[in-house]
VOGU-3710 file (C-alpha; in Angstrom, 3 decimals, decimal comma):
1> mgsnseenri> 111,417/100,091/96,463  114,252/97,752/95,054  116,577/98,458/92,230  116,902/94,585/90,659  118,037/94,664/86,942  116,286/91,497/86,674  112,572/90,711/86,602  110,689/88,907/89,774  110,514/85,247/90,078  108,500/82,549/91,952
11> ardknilvvl> 110,434/81,343/95,114  110,278/78,030/95,721  112,333/77,484/99,269  110,472/80,048/101,367  107,860/77,978/102,577  107,252/74,394/103,677  104,147/71,817/103,362  104,376/69,335/106,369  102,182/66,657/105,407  101,905/64,110/108,415
21> nnrhkidqel> 101,929/60,542/106,913  99,662/59,401/109,463  96,938/59,716/107,113  94,798/56,401/105,708  94,510/58,688/102,445  95,495/61,736/100,559  92,057/63,012/98,822  91,597/64,982/95,528  92,095/68,341/97,217  94,680/67,525/99,107
31> qylmdhfcgt> 96,773/65,954/96,179  96,598/69,268/94,054  97,675/71,333/97,082  100,629/69,145/97,223  101,115/69,024/93,716  101,019/73,133/92,952  102,313/74,104/96,558  104,372/77,345/96,534  107,784/75,980/98,296  108,582/72,291/99,355
41> vvyglnadfn> 106,522/69,293/100,563  108,045/66,968/103,295  106,429/64,193/105,368  107,814/65,273/108,545  108,452/68,270/110,740  112,738/69,038/110,638  114,321/71,166/113,364  116,333/72,454/110,729  113,907/73,807/108,476  114,761/77,639/108,083
51> sekiyicgdl> 111,692/78,928/105,742  109,715/81,852/105,747  106,350/79,825/106,835  105,752/76,642/107,808  102,596/75,279/106,974  101,205/71,522/108,548  98,952/69,269/108,035  97,356/65,672/109,226  96,675/64,157/112,693  98,245/66,208/115,466
61> nnfvesshfl> 96,958/64,074/118,142  100,871/62,751/118,862  102,850/65,853/117,200  105,346/66,397/119,876  105,665/70,314/120,375  108,311/72,673/117,636  110,579/75,432/118,069  108,697/76,693/115,046  105,789/78,443/114,374  103,102/76,446/112,846
71> hiikefsvny> 100,032/77,558/110,577  97,464/74,689/110,680  95,325/73,740/107,613  92,332/72,926/109,018  90,296/71,709/106,061  93,222/68,551/105,685  93,560/68,651/110,374  92,666/67,051/113,192  93,368/66,506/116,525  95,236/70,164/116,837
81> enikngkaev> 93,183/71,870/119,737  95,898/71,116/122,149  98,532/72,694/120,594  99,703/75,941/122,399  98,318/79,331/120,737  102,056/81,119/120,928  103,537/78,437/118,645  100,858/77,809/115,986  97,826/79,161/113,964  94,909/77,698/112,611
91> isigtvpviv> 94,345/78,654/108,896  92,177/78,324/105,883  93,475/76,484/102,922  92,497/79,445/100,986  95,159/81,198/102,339  97,699/78,481/101,857  99,837/79,704/98,193  99,273/77,369/95,025  101,568/77,805/91,865  99,428/77,913/88,674
101> snagvyfrkl> 101,269/76,894/85,294  104,696/78,009/86,723  103,244/81,552/86,037  102,014/82,812/89,001  100,770/82,424/92,625  97,274/81,921/93,650  95,418/82,582/97,096  92,012/81,287/96,303  90,570/82,909/99,612  93,400/85,084/101,087
111> fqeenifdkv> 90,782/87,809/101,828  88,709/86,458/105,245  87,348/89,042/106,283  83,544/89,705/105,248  82,042/92,211/102,319  84,835/93,764/101,208  83,035/95,071/98,169  80,828/96,766/100,658  83,670/98,584/102,139  85,300/99,540/98,758
121> tsehhfqelt> 82,317/101,089/97,537  81,878/102,867/100,802  85,137/104,541/101,149  85,511/106,525/97,249  83,874/107,275/94,670  84,104/105,271/91,748  84,634/107,416/88,473  83,795/106,982/85,074  86,105/105,278/82,275  86,928/104,623/78,862
131> esnketkalr> 89,706/102,726/77,308  92,574/104,057/74,882  91,702/106,701/72,717  87,850/105,201/72,817  85,289/108,225/73,784  82,584/105,956/74,649  82,307/105,200/78,438  83,122/101,576/79,728  80,174/99,584/81,407  82,864/99,253/84,214
141> kgiylskvtg> 83,810/101,995/86,479  86,788/102,185/88,269  89,187/104,535/90,429  93,259/104,733/90,801  94,359/104,641/94,740  97,873/105,423/95,782  98,936/106,903/99,507  98,237/110,176/99,241  100,629/112,741/102,044  100,545/116,021/102,358
151> kpgengeeel> 103,471/118,201/102,560  104,220/121,983/103,779  105,908/123,253/100,234  108,439/125,926/99,979  105,905/128,548/99,865  103,564/127,287/102,845  101,277/126,046/100,396  100,415/122,575/101,028  101,924/119,819/98,340  100,466/116,540/97,852
161> hfnllrcssn> 103,002/113,384/97,300  101,636/109,964/95,660  102,470/107,440/92,706  101,028/107,700/89,449  100,888/104,437/87,284  100,212/105,110/83,627  98,266/103,238/81,663  95,692/102,869/79,103  92,133/103,584/81,514  91,074/106,702/81,330
171> ltgptdnfre> 89,458/107,721/84,141  87,125/111,262/84,812  88,800/111,894/87,726  91,600/112,037/89,977  93,548/109,744/92,168  92,130/109,007/95,857  94,297/108,087/98,827  94,318/104,634/100,214  91,761/104,447/102,959  91,181/101,512/105,983
181> tdreiialln> 90,190/98,635/103,780  92,865/100,030/101,026  95,614/99,494/103,697  94,593/96,463/105,219  94,916/94,642/101,882  98,215/96,589/100,799  99,573/95,235/103,624  98,486/91,756/103,552  99,683/91,300/99,385  103,132/93,026/100,474
191> rcaqetfeyk> 103,431/90,346/103,413  101,695/87,667/100,661  104,385/88,787/98,005  107,461/88,881/100,436  106,980/84,862/101,107  106,421/83,746/97,949  109,066/85,537/95,351  112,630/86,419/95,591  112,762/89,692/95,316  111,045/92,182/97,783
201> tdlnhalvqi> 108,974/95,063/96,078  106,503/97,081/96,966  103,320/97,008/95,976  102,061/100,853/96,290  99,168/101,794/93,797  95,631/100,657/92,663  93,477/100,470/90,115  89,578/99,240/90,849  86,892/98,616/88,676  83,414/97,309/89,266
211> yknkkktada> 82,342/95,255/86,208  78,791/96,301/86,015  76,375/94,380/83,106  73,887/95,362/81,410  70,377/93,733/81,146  68,383/93,300/78,272  65,527/95,869/78,409  62,738/97,181/76,064  65,728/99,900/74,762  68,182/97,131/74,685
221> ekevkarika> 67,824/93,899/72,339  70,714/92,311/73,636  72,420/91,740/77,257  75,999/93,601/77,591  78,592/91,891/80,085  81,498/93,498/81,398  84,735/92,061/79,764  88,147/93,201/78,884  90,365/92,025/75,822  93,294/90,416/76,105
231> hsdktkdmpk> 96,145/92,603/76,632  99,562/93,161/78,523  99,389/95,627/81,729  101,503/98,716/80,796  104,987/98,360/82,336  106,626/101,882/82,162  106,150/103,215/85,187  106,888/99,820/87,018  110,263/98,027/88,402  111,537/95,159/86,560
241> egliafctfy> 111,063/93,190/90,361  107,298/94,546/90,127  104,525/92,316/90,527  100,812/92,397/89,600  98,275/91,792/91,884  94,492/90,379/90,759  92,455/90,528/93,616  88,464/89,443/93,166  85,399/90,759/95,333  81,949/90,188/94,446
251> dnsnsqhlkp> 79,216/91,966/95,537  77,006/89,702/97,097  73,589/91,689/97,909  72,052/89,681/94,956  73,950/85,965/94,693  71,509/84,456/96,967  70,489/81,911/93,886  74,302/80,903/93,915  75,540/77,878/95,838  79,132/76,560/96,471
261> setdrfdlcy> 80,211/74,515/93,683  80,400/69,876/94,308  83,406/69,808/93,098  85,513/73,434/93,938  85,074/74,709/97,490  85,737/78,131/96,200  83,853/78,195/93,538  79,693/79,556/93,057  77,709/77,820/91,249  73,858/78,462/89,595
271> kqtsaltrly> 72,922/75,003/89,365  76,039/73,612/87,557  77,679/76,126/85,988  79,939/78,559/87,796  78,738/82,199/88,094  82,363/83,298/87,989  84,484/85,602/86,228  87,868/83,949/84,511  90,894/85,269/84,110  92,601/83,657/80,817
281> frlkktvede> 96,104/83,847/79,559  97,600/83,195/76,362  101,180/83,094/75,256  101,882/85,336/72,870  102,367/84,207/69,332  106,114/85,629/68,912  107,033/83,365/72,046  108,948/80,028/70,743  109,545/78,645/74,378  108,364/75,246/74,224
291> slakeftvtl> 108,262/74,936/78,231  105,666/77,192/78,941  102,248/76,431/78,834  100,197/77,763/75,574  97,379/78,912/77,442  95,480/78,482/81,269  92,761/80,197/82,861  92,152/81,589/86,561  88,568/81,456/88,092  88,652/84,589/89,947
301> ypdsafiipl> 87,409/83,254/93,575  85,884/85,799/95,945  88,151/86,781/97,806  91,099/85,997/96,178  94,556/86,921/95,243  96,843/86,167/91,912  99,873/87,755/92,183  102,374/87,113/88,983  105,589/88,803/87,944  106,205/90,954/85,152
311> stnrlythei> 107,801/87,864/83,138  104,512/86,234/82,747  102,706/89,983/81,596  105,550/89,936/78,920  105,121/86,206/77,706  101,535/86,214/78,274  98,098/88,387/77,425  95,737/88,100/79,909  91,748/88,098/79,344  89,008/89,254/81,775
321> rpsilsveqi> 85,695/86,618/80,810  82,816/86,779/81,980  80,355/83,361/83,155  78,313/82,019/80,156  75,359/82,658/82,709  73,062/85,395/82,069  73,447/88,810/83,398  70,651/88,057/85,917  72,668/85,019/87,339  76,010/86,343/87,709
331> pvrmgyvvrc> 77,216/88,514/90,892  78,655/91,889/89,891  82,707/91,640/90,629  85,110/94,016/92,007  88,951/93,648/90,097  90,721/95,282/92,596  94,855/94,822/90,302  97,549/96,238/92,610  100,517/97,078/91,070  104,451/98,622/91,566
341> snleaiyknn> 105,244/101,923/90,597  108,188/103,715/91,158  106,894/107,469/89,330  106,565/109,166/92,266  104,647/112,622/91,501  103,575/115,886/93,455  101,168/118,237/93,398  101,519/121,618/93,558  100,658/125,336/92,373  97,507/123,544/90,676
351> qtyirendey> 100,068/121,704/88,387  101,013/117,983/88,972  104,820/117,382/88,372  106,728/113,785/88,129  110,171/112,919/89,506  112,871/112,362/87,550  116,636/111,958/88,420  116,021/113,749/91,395  113,884/116,776/90,123  110,311/117,221/89,255
361> vkleemnpem> 109,229/117,633/85,678  105,545/119,525/85,141  103,545/116,940/83,720  102,922/118,333/80,238  99,921/118,045/77,859  99,744/115,033/75,605  99,888/115,726/71,735  99,252/113,805/68,543  102,693/113,072/67,908  103,061/111,758/71,345
371> qaelrnsyye> 100,202/109,942/71,996  100,833/108,301/68,406  104,413/106,870/69,607  103,019/106,022/73,160  100,461/103,401/71,382  103,182/102,067/69,018  104,746/101,139/72,605  101,503/99,848/74,132  101,662/97,516/70,614  104,519/96,069/71,226
381> enmtenvvey> 103,694/95,405/74,598  100,923/93,869/73,928  101,781/92,000/70,840  105,520/90,775/71,872  107,808/89,014/74,834  110,176/92,301/74,451  110,886/94,511/77,155  109,754/97,728/76,064  112,197/100,323/76,486  109,518/103,755/76,592
391> ktthfsmnag> 111,071/106,838/75,667  111,147/109,680/78,210  107,141/110,372/78,915  106,217/113,889/80,489  102,642/113,085/79,779  99,693/111,129/80,425  97,034/109,575/78,584  95,334/109,787/81,946  92,802/112,993/82,431  92,793/112,985/86,081
401> dyekpll> 96,612/112,279/86,621  96,561/116,131/86,100  94,033/116,814/88,680  94,181/117,276/92,416  94,557/113,881/94,188  92,171/113,482/96,878  93,847/113,917/100,374
//
């Protein structure tokens, strides 16, 4: 984990988009990519390029071999079949990074593997969830994930090492270990983050939630859609250069009635209305910077990833808004949110300990005074753009953090 003293920033010089100007017309979709590309747009390949990644599109029929490895965007390219495999890779436009409102980097279809929703749900047992001080169960279910490693302790007993990231979502069970699908997701996200942000960091902790909806029945007069009100994520266990990656996967088992949008290749619609959830960002009232967008919305496409620095989390609140369609017409969504934890934990002797200044401190039980003070800090983080300075916190609002993690 890095130790930068400032927040991360979107990198503008790590990627090159080469648009070969042999196209007769630049259509609206390509123009959007050029206007929002996370990097520099050029119209010819230069031998002096020194970037992390080079994307290219256009007619490659007369293309001269290059020393650079190229990522050919198939939707906007033709006549690329003769380029040697060792020199290029054909990719989808959904894996090309675009900047949204100068606030985050969006990969509109980053994950190319099918049925990730099913794979993640088969590898974990999702838990009941409550929020903050509420006693009622939320419609959604969730689980915290971290790399969990077993090591022999001083007395020969196994110690479990993992990361904690304490926030206001309270789960009924322990942290689970990353499984095969999780490891693939995390590895890809970290590669993408390194290619699109200034500072190296480690996306190493996930909160995965399944947003189930409640249909109208004889016992329930109204249908209820899973949503989350406006808030900022809690950063007390995150380094300043940390990132937040909002990944989305949908359950495809009951989406036969949905069709691709006629105007947006990544959207799914029922008739002409989008069935997908949206992530709505609003600038906090205390922010006076006129250069910032007052609000913006990100449609959470299937298999997408929207990555933001902590500055965006600090300046904006974000809210989960379901589609306006009825419950029967919208797919169940998995929100797979990956963040950076700098809090190392160890479970030994039937107790969780957290690392502080090279020592492990017992995770103590929370009392009402501790809870009240922590909620005040949470409120400040939700309502202001301040970098909240959390006091020493040797406890957690999440009961699952006190339990033995799953190896």
